[in-house]
N, C-alpha and C positions, 0 to 999 in steps of 0.2 A: 700548338695543339688546337683546335677550334672546336668547343661541343655542341650538340646538335641534339634539341630537345626532344622529346616523346614527341609532342603533339607536329612539329614539325620534322619529326620522321615519318610518321605517318602521313604527311599532306605532300613531301615530296616523294615516298612511296607509289599515294596514287597518280600523283602526275606522269612520274614514268611507266607507270602499269599503263596509263590510259596511251601512252606514243607507242606502245607495245612496239619496241625496239632494245634490247639486251644490250646494244653499245652503248647507250648516251650515258652520261654521266651528269651529276648537277655540277657545274662552274659558277663558285663564289667569288667573288674578285669586287677591289677597291676602284673607283678612276676620277680623274680630275671632275667637279663640278658640283653641280649642288647649290645650292645656299648658304652652305658654310663648307663648302670650298673641295671635300671627296665626298663621294657618294657609292652607294655597297651596289652592284650588283649580281643577278642570277641568271646563269640562262643552260640551259642544254645542251649538252656538246660530247662530239664521239671522237672528237681528237685529244691528244694529251701528249702536248710540250715538253722538250727538253726536261726546261727549268720548274715543271708544275709539281705541287704536292700532291698526293694521293693519299689519300686513305677511305678506309673504309666503314659505311654506318648500317648496321643494320643489312638488304641484301643490295645497298646500290656503296656506286662509289664519290666522290667527292673531289672533286678536281679546283687549287687554287696553285694563281701563278704567285710566282716567288717573290714578286714585288709587295703583291696585298698581301702575301702572308707576312709581310714586316707589318702592316697597320691591321693583318684580322688574328694576331698571335693572342690566346688568350681569349679571344671572343665568342660570345655565345648566342645560335641562332637559335631564335624561339619560329613558333605561326598562330599568330592568335586571331581570335574573332570574338569582336565586340559589335555595341551599336554602330562603330562607325565604319564596318567594313570585316576584310580578313587580309591578313598582311604576313607576311614575312618581315620578322622584328630581328635587328643585332644590337646586343648591351657589348660593346668593346669597352677596356679596360683601357684602349692606347685613345679613345678619342676624351680628346681637355673639352668641345665643347658639340651638341650635335641639334639639329634643329626640330622645331617642334613633331613633326611629321614623323624622325628618326630615320629619314634615309639618307639623310645627309651628316655628313662633322669635319670636325678640324683637330689637328694634334699641336700640340708645341712646336711651337717656330723650333727649338731644338731637335726635336725629334723631327721634323721633313730638314733639317740640317745634315744626320746622321742617317737616313735611312733612304736617300734619294730619289722621291717618286717622280716617274717622267707619265707623264701624259701620252 
């Protein structure tokens, strides 16, 4: 399960409202890259794939593909605004290390062996 804080829920609802498309869902994913090896991504998507996990958060739905869910299980998504700007941030209990900006992370070598991440 992924937790989405109240601040993040408010911001996501605002973004979806601006798009004026009730079919859109928030897609959260993990991909290879970034300074720590893997990075987080967010996009809006109308399509739901067969292997996607879908869950409702407030008035919107979130999609996570099966591979990404292995890395995001137990994570918390927040939205922060401070002097350095505003951004979504992820607190991920599966991350062994993360970069200074918080947009990329790495997991233990044995975690990757057990979960077979494909770019």
